[in-house]
N, C-alpha and C positions, 0 to 999 in steps of 0.2 A: 328250825335253827338256821339252816342255810339261807332261807328266804329272808329272815330277819336281819341276818348279817349283811346280805347283799343290799337290802333296802337302806340299812343304816349307813353303809359305806357310800352308796349312791347319794344319800342326802348330804353327807360330809363333803363329797367331791363337788356337788352342786353348789354348796355354800362357798367353797373356795373359788369356784368358777365365776361367781358373780360378786363376791364381797369386795373385790378390788376394782370393779368396773363401774358399778352403778353410781358411785359418788363423783366421778370425773365431771366437772362442770363444763358448760358450753363456752365460757370465756377462754381467751388465749392463755395458756400456761406454759411454763418452761418444760422442755424435755428433760428426763432424768432417769437414772437407774438406781436401784437400792436393794439391800438385803431385807427380806421379810422374816419376821419372827412371830410365830403364832403359838399361843399356849392355850390348851383345852383341858377339860377335866380328865381326858384320857391320855394326856401327854402333850409334848411340844413338837412342833415341826418348823423347819426353816425353808426358805426359798428365795427366789429372785423376782424383782419387778422391773419391767422396762416400760416407761411411759413416754409415748410420743405425742398423743393428743387425746381429747375426750372421745375421738372416733377410733383411734388405733393405739392399742397397748397390749402388753403380754405379761403373764406371770408364770412362774415355774414352782410347783410344790408337790410333794408326795408322788413324784414320778409322772405328773401330768403337766403338760404345757398348755396353757389356755391363751389363745390369741383372739383379741377382740378387734374386728374390722367391721364396724357397724354397717349393716344390721346383723352381720354374721358373727358367731362365736365358734371358734375351732378348738376342740378339746383333743389334744394329742397325747397319746400314751406311749412312753418310751419302752415299757416292758413288752408291749404287744406289737409295736410298730404300726399302730392303727390310729385313726382319728375319726371324730364324729363332728358334723356341722349342725349347728342349731341357729335358728333365727331368734333374735332378741325378743320378738313378740311371743314366741313359743315359750321361752324361759319365763317371761313375764306372767304367763297364765298360772305358773306354779309358784313364782316368787316375784312379788311386785317390785322388789328392789332392782331387778335385772334391767328394766327398761328406762331407768332414770339417768339421763345424761347431764343434767344440770343440778348440781347439789343444792344450790340456794332455792331453786324452784321446788325441788323435791322436799327440802326441809320445811318450807312454808306450807306445802300441801299436807305434810304429815305432822304439823304442829311441833316441829323440833324447835327448841328454844336455845338461844345463845346464853350460856351460864357462866362464862369466864374466859380467861386467856392463859396461855402457858407457852413457854419456849421449850421445844423438844428438838434435839439434834441440831441446835443452832437456828431453828426456824420458828418464828413467831406464829402461834396457832390460836384460833378462836375455837372455843369448846361449845359443842352443841349436844343437847340431850333430849330424849323423848321416847315415846313408845310407838312402835310401828306394827302394822299388820304384815305378817310374813306368810300367811296362808289365806288366800281369798275365799277358799271353799269353806274352811272351818272358822275363819275369823280370828285365828290364833295370832297373838301379839307377842312382842318381845321388847324389853327395854334396850336402848342403844345409846352409845356415847361416842362422839367423834371429836378428834383434835384436828381441825382443818388448817393446813398451812396457808398463810396469806400469799406467800410468794409462789408456791407450787400449785395452789388451788387444788390440793389433794389431801386426804386425811393421813397424817403421819401415824396416828394411833387410833384404834377403835376398840370398843368393848361392847359385847352383846351377850345375851343369855339365850341360846338356841335350845330347841326341844331335844330330849334325850335321843341318842347317846352323846350328842355333841356337847351340850352343857354350856358353861361360861367360856367365851372365846375372847382372848386378849391378843390383839395384833399390833405390831408397830414396825416402822421402817428404821433402818440404820444404815450407816455407810452410804448416805445419799450423795450421788454425784450428778450434778447438772451438766447438760451438754447434748449434742446431737446423737440420736440413737440409730444404729445401722438398720437399713431397710430390710435386710434378710431376716432379722429377728421376728418380723411380723408376717412371715410366710410359713406354710407347713413345710417341714424339712423333706428333702428328697428321700425316696425309699419307703414312704408310709402309705398304707392302703386305707381308703375311705370305708368306714364301717356303717352298717345299716342302723345301728342303735348304739346308745351310750354303753349299755352292758356288753355288747359285742366288742366295742373298742377297748373297754377295760379288761376284757378277758374273763368276764363273769359268766357263770353257768346260766344256761337258758332256762328260766323258771316258767315261761309261758306254757310249756307242755304239761305242767302240773297245776295249772290254775283252775281247772274244773274238777278237782277231786281226785285226779289220778296221782297216786303216790309213787315216788321213786323207789326202786329196789334198794336193798342194803348196799349193794355194790355201786349203784349209781350215786347214792347218798355219800358214800365214802369218797368216791371220785370227785364229786362236787366240793366236798369239804376240803380236800387236798388242793383243789384248784383255787378256791377262795383264799386259803392260807398262803399258798405260793404267791398269789397276786398281791396280797397285803404285805408279804415279806419283801417282795421286789420293790413296792412303793416306798416302804420304810427305808430301804437301802439307798434310794435316789438322793 
């Protein structure tokens, strides 16, 4: 139960870590900030997005600050005061969406088709739809839909169906404000410690010690469950 919960939460956090980065195109686009609203089968969450360029941007959601400074991704956790650094090429091994910096090239490569237009939040958008591979190892696919702003060259709205427990994910931006973004937003805050792994940064229990058949004691299991519950509670409060 503990391990399944940890894996599920890790997958959800990984989705948030890349979902707002892989679509940033290579062409010059305006800097902007916006509120993010994401609805899943398990509930809704909100956060912030700060976009500087296709190379540098940041989002904040569920107690995690994700800073993209290509080729590095910094995942910063406010509840533990720790952060983990990942190379985009490493994320791409698990999720092919992570390494795409040009939406139009990525859309062509994945046979995404333009299916219409719509104005959202005052921005004219082109709608793209298609099915993409989200797991190279298993070949697992998911249908995805994007509303790409022509002015911002960024998707104002997305819809996807991810594997359980995430399910259907609907995300959109609101309160969009164009303008120069402060440089300090794209640096790890002072007072944070670099962690050796994503799990350590999140404050998740170390499951590696039980990977070869060694079962935790009832006391250890209870402690790990409390740790996971506390971590999830802290994230939901952010």
